[in-house]
C-alpha angles and dihedrals in degrees: 000000000000110000118209101182142354127205129182092282107008140068116202110200137169115279117240137192087264089069094070091102092050093052091046091054093044094048090043094068109093091210092055091049096041098103094037105052107351093272104302114146118241110248113241090238089059091046089054101036102038119004104047094042090051090050092047094049109113119229110223090209092068103015093235135083099253095229124089136187110240115220134178101252096218097051108018091238112161108234101169139286144283129218125208110158140130112295107260094228092054106026095198129122091237095074120042134178121234118209141154141183118193135182114260089245089063095051118113097018099098095251093123092050092046095051095043092049089049091051095047091049089049091048094052097039105037114010103053094244114161100182135024120199130184130181136194141151112292091239094055096098096167090060093042089054090053091052093050092048089051088058101259121135129213110259105171149347116224141175114231120200099242119184090230130031120223128192109288096022092109084072093062134225128289131217122209124189145174132191127215091243091056092046094052091044095049092061099029091251122152 
């Protein structure tokens, strides 16, 4: 198991093929998938054929995949995953996308904020990241709160042309962002 990062309560390690069942369980929870596809579970074939291969693909820019399994440090329990990879539209190491998906049993305990803050710090102190962005549905207040607690600020609301609408999509999507300069300035870091 290759560990990428440890926090006070979490271990972020590289995902492996052995995580397929964890991903299937995670994406099988309608509440976890609510703001992603309206609550439909992801079929096992899609996890194996599309989702897991995408998450395991290494980004040459960083030399790692950009997705990590999140485990409780004291028990090793899988609680979800975090994403911190080059923004697809830009594909440069300067701008990365922050994302997370956690089991419902892990919600409300500060794990998403703890992992997000650690990744932001890692990006700005060790990975040469200049800007972190995160997006979610405007109505996803839980995820928006995590973004704000991780130091990101709302920069825009937009309306994407999705092939299928889901409840809440009429309110649009939001993008939050944080630059390295803003991060360093906020805590008096240099």
